[in-house]
N, C-alpha and C positions, 0 to 999 in steps of 0.2 A: 250392710245387709241386716235386716231385722229377722228375728225368729218368728215362727208362726204364732207363738204365745204373745209376743210383743205386738205383732200386727193386730191380733184379735183384741187385746187389751186397749190399744190405741183407737181402734175402730169403735169399740163400745163407748169410750170416753167422748168421742166426737159427737155421738148422738145421745149422750146422757141428759142434756138439757134441750128437749125437743122444741122449746119456744124460740131458740136462737139459731135454728138450722137454716142456713142460706146456701147460695151457690158455692161459696168458698169452702163450706164444710163438705159438700159433695166432691169437690175437687181434691181436697185433702184425703178423703176416703179412697178415691181412685188412686192417688199416689201410694197409699198404703197397700192397696191391692197389687200394685206393680212390684212390690217387694216380694211377692209370693211367686212360686213357680207356676207356669200356665196350667200344669196338670194337677195342681194342689186341690184336694177336696175342700179345704178351708177357703181357698180363693173362690171356688165355684159357689159355695154357700154364702159367702159375704157379698159376692156379686148379685146373687138373687135377693138378699136382704136389702142391698143398696137400691136395687130397682124398685122393690116394694116401698121403701122409705121415700123415694122420689115420687111415686104415685100418691102416697099418703099426703105428702106435703104439697103436691100440686093440687090435690083435691081441697085441702084446707085453705090454700091461697085463693081459690076460686070463689 
């Protein structure tokens, strides 16, 4: 089980190089979110950020 700080740090590292974000990066991000409690404010915030990142990358891919 990872701490919230470890999850946040790992999440940020996944998206540090925007040019190489693919489906596997989004899957790894979701796995990190699964490490957090469902009621965690950090989980909620990172879920929102992940959704925004998906939208941004979908727009760039089009």
